[in-house]
C-alpha positions as CSV (number, residue, x, y, z in Angstrom):
1,M,-93.3,92.8,-9.2
2,T,-94.0,96.6,-9.0
3,I,-92.4,97.0,-12.5
4,L,-94.9,94.5,-13.8
5,I,-97.9,96.2,-12.3
6,R,-96.6,99.6,-13.6
7,F,-96.1,98.2,-17.1
8,I,-99.7,96.7,-17.1
9,L,-101.2,100.1,-15.9
10,V,-99.3,102.0,-18.5
11,C,-100.5,99.6,-21.2
12,I,-104.1,100.0,-20.1
13,I,-103.8,103.7,-20.1
14,I,-102.3,103.7,-23.6
15,Y,-105.0,101.3,-24.8
16,L,-107.8,103.5,-23.4
17,L,-106.3,106.6,-25.0
18,I,-106.0,105.0,-28.4
19,R,-109.5,103.6,-28.2
20,S,-111.0,107.0,-27.3
21,F,-109.2,108.7,-30.2
22,T,-110.3,106.1,-32.7
23,R,-113.9,106.4,-31.6
24,Y,-113.7,110.2,-31.7
25,F,-112.4,110.2,-35.3
26,A,-115.0,107.6,-36.3
27,E,-117.8,109.8,-35.1
28,Q,-116.3,112.8,-36.9
29,E,-116.1,110.7,-40.1
30,A,-119.7,109.5,-39.7
31,A,-121.0,113.0,-39.1
32,S,-119.2,114.4,-42.2
33,R,-120.5,111.5,-44.3
34,K,-124.0,112.1,-43.1
35,K,-123.7,115.8,-43.9
36,W,-122.3,115.0,-47.4
37,E,-125.2,112.6,-48.0
38,E,-127.8,115.2,-47.0
39,E,-126.2,117.8,-49.3
40,N,-126.2,115.3,-52.2
41,Q,-129.8,114.2,-51.5
42,D,-130.9,117.8,-52.0
43,K,-129.2,117.9,-55.4
44,N,-131.0,114.8,-56.6
45,T,-134.4,116.3,-56.1
46,P,-136.0,117.6,-59.3
47,K,-136.1,121.4,-59.7
48,G,-138.8,123.6,-61.2
49,V,-142.4,122.9,-61.8
50,S,-143.6,119.4,-62.4
51,K,-145.4,118.6,-65.6
52,D,-148.6,117.8,-63.7
53,V,-149.1,121.4,-62.6
54,G,-149.9,122.7,-66.1
55,E,-149.0,125.9,-67.9
56,Y,-148.7,129.4,-66.5
57,I,-150.7,132.0,-68.5
58,D,-150.1,135.7,-67.9
59,Y,-153.3,137.7,-68.5
60,E,-153.4,141.4,-69.2
61,E,-156.2,143.6,-68.1
62,I,-158.0,145.5,-70.8
63,K,-159.4,148.9,-69.7
64,D,-162.4,150.4,-71.5
Protein backbone atom coordinates (compact mmCIF):
# COMPACT_ATOMS: atom_id res chain seq x y z
CA MET A 1 0.00 0.00 0.00
CA THR A 2 2.79 2.42 0.85
CA ILE A 3 4.49 1.60 -2.44
CA LEU A 4 1.33 2.59 -4.31
CA ILE A 5 1.07 5.91 -2.47
CA ARG A 6 4.77 6.58 -3.05
CA PHE A 7 4.37 5.78 -6.76
CA ILE A 8 1.37 8.12 -7.07
CA LEU A 9 3.25 10.95 -5.30
CA VAL A 10 6.30 10.52 -7.53
CA CYS A 11 4.07 10.56 -10.63
CA ILE A 12 2.36 13.75 -9.44
CA ILE A 13 5.73 15.44 -8.83
CA ILE A 14 7.01 14.42 -12.26
CA TYR A 15 3.80 15.65 -13.88
CA LEU A 16 4.04 19.04 -12.12
CA LEU A 17 7.69 19.45 -13.10
CA ILE A 18 7.03 18.65 -16.76
CA ARG A 19 4.03 20.98 -16.85
CA SER A 20 6.00 23.86 -15.34
CA PHE A 21 8.86 23.41 -17.83
CA THR A 22 6.51 23.32 -20.81
CA ARG A 23 4.74 26.49 -19.65
CA TYR A 24 8.09 28.23 -19.11
CA PHE A 25 9.32 27.39 -22.61
CA ALA A 26 5.97 28.35 -24.13
CA GLU A 27 6.23 31.80 -22.50
CA GLN A 28 9.80 32.19 -23.75
CA GLU A 29 8.71 31.29 -27.28
CA ALA A 30 5.78 33.70 -27.15
CA ALA A 31 8.02 36.52 -25.92
CA SER A 32 10.58 35.92 -28.65
CA ARG A 33 7.82 35.75 -31.28
CA LYS A 34 6.36 39.03 -30.04
CA LYS A 35 9.77 40.69 -30.13
CA TRP A 36 10.36 39.39 -33.67
CA GLU A 37 6.96 40.72 -34.81
CA GLU A 38 7.69 44.15 -33.31
CA GLU A 39 11.05 44.29 -35.10
CA ASN A 40 9.49 43.29 -38.41
CA GLN A 41 6.65 45.75 -37.96
CA ASP A 42 9.20 48.57 -37.78
CA LYS A 43 10.73 47.40 -41.06
CA ASN A 44 7.40 47.54 -42.87
CA THR A 45 6.81 51.21 -42.15
CA PRO A 46 7.61 53.52 -45.05
CA LYS A 47 10.79 55.53 -44.69
CA GLY A 48 11.59 59.02 -45.86
CA VAL A 49 9.28 61.91 -46.63
CA SER A 50 5.81 61.17 -47.87
CA LYS A 51 4.69 62.64 -51.19
CA ASP A 52 2.08 64.78 -49.47
CA VAL A 53 4.70 66.95 -47.78
CA GLY A 54 6.03 68.61 -50.93
CA GLU A 55 9.49 69.54 -52.13
CA TYR A 56 12.29 70.97 -50.08
CA ILE A 57 13.83 74.13 -51.51
CA ASP A 58 17.13 75.46 -50.23
CA TYR A 59 17.28 79.26 -50.46
CA GLU A 60 20.50 81.23 -50.47
CA GLU A 61 20.74 84.66 -48.97
CA ILE A 62 21.90 87.41 -51.30
CA LYS A 63 23.80 90.22 -49.59
CA ASP A 64 23.91 93.65 -51.19
